[in-house]
N, C-alpha and C positions, 0 to 999 in steps of 0.2 A: 886435933881429930884424924886418925890415920885414914885413907879411903880405902872401902874394902869392896873389890870387884868381884862379878859372880864368875863362875867357869868361864860363861861365854861371853861377858864383857872383857875377861883378859885374852879369849883369842881373838877377839875385835881389835882389842888395842895392840896385840903384838901386829896384827895386817897393817892398822894404821902407822905404825912405827916403822915396819918393815922398808920401807922408802920406794918399793917395788909396785907398786900401787898408784896410780893418778887420780882415780874415781874409787870409792868405795860407798855400798848402799848398806845401811843396817836395818832391819827388820825384824819385828819383834813384836809380840802382843802390846796391849796395853799396860802402862806401870811397867814394861819391862827393862827401862833403865836406859833405854838410848840416847835421850835426850841428853839424860846427865853424862854417857860417859863420851858424845860427840863435843858437850861442853867441854869436858875434862881435858880432851886430847887439843880442843882448838885455847883451850888456857894454856895446856903445857907450851905449846907450839910459841903461842904470845911470850913467854915467860922466859923461853930460852933462845929465841931468834927475834934479834933487835930488828927495831923499823919495818914491822908487818902490820899488815892490816888484814882484819879475818872479820866475816858477816855472819851472821845467824837472821834467817829470814822464817817467818811465816807469812800467811796469807794476808792477814790484818795487823794493824799496831796493836790494838786490844788484845787479841789473843794472844801476840809474842809479847805484850809486856806484861800481862797476868801468868800466863803459863811459863815462860823461859825466863824473861828477865829477873820479875820479882820473887820467883819461886827456884827454879833448876838453877838460873847463875848464878844468886846468891847462895844456894846449899853448896855448888862446887867451888865457890871462893872462900867459903867459911872452911870446908873439908881438904882444900887442898894444902894447904899450911898457915897456919896462923900469924907465923912470920911475916907472909906477905903483907897482911891486912893493912899495915898503916902506908905500905910502899907504892899502892895502885890507887888509883881516883877513879871512880864510880860518880857519872853524870845520869842522874834518874832522869834528867829530863829528856836527853839525847839518846838515853839508852846507851852509854857506850862505858866501855874499861878503858882506861891510860895506864899503861906501865911503864915504868921510870927509864927503860930500855927503848922509846919512843913505840912499843907495838899499841894496837887499838884493838879493839875487839867492838864492832857494831852491829846493835839487835836493832831488826827492825820491821816493820809492816810494808808487805808489797802491793796493797792498794793504793790506785791513784796513779795516773802516767807522770804525775811530776816526781811522785817516792820515786816509782822506777828507774825513769830516768836520770835522776840524782846519783843512783846506787850503780847504773849501768857505766858511770864515768869513774868509779872507781876500782882499782886493781885488788883484789884480795890475795893473799897466801891462801884462806882457807875457806870453805863455806859450809 
């Protein structure tokens, strides 16, 4: 399935891919496609840039698992390219996606100091 982006998503994607912006803030209404686009961008970077780490976070693990990992991340992975599916590994318990080039996408909640301390010790290419 080919990914079809809206006009606004295409504008945001061009900004993200330009290389001129260190920080990008996406805003829009509920169900406007922000999370999908952000995960698409992160997945694209992870797939094309070897040995990179990427983080996707929400305030709680329950929220991030239900809304981002089990739904949106799986939609993006399915839509990205069906040929990629056998090449990456999904760890449902740790909420990670590992690519054959050594890149990893980590999805996590930020509740509790132990979890935050573990995340702070990591180096990320994209958040």
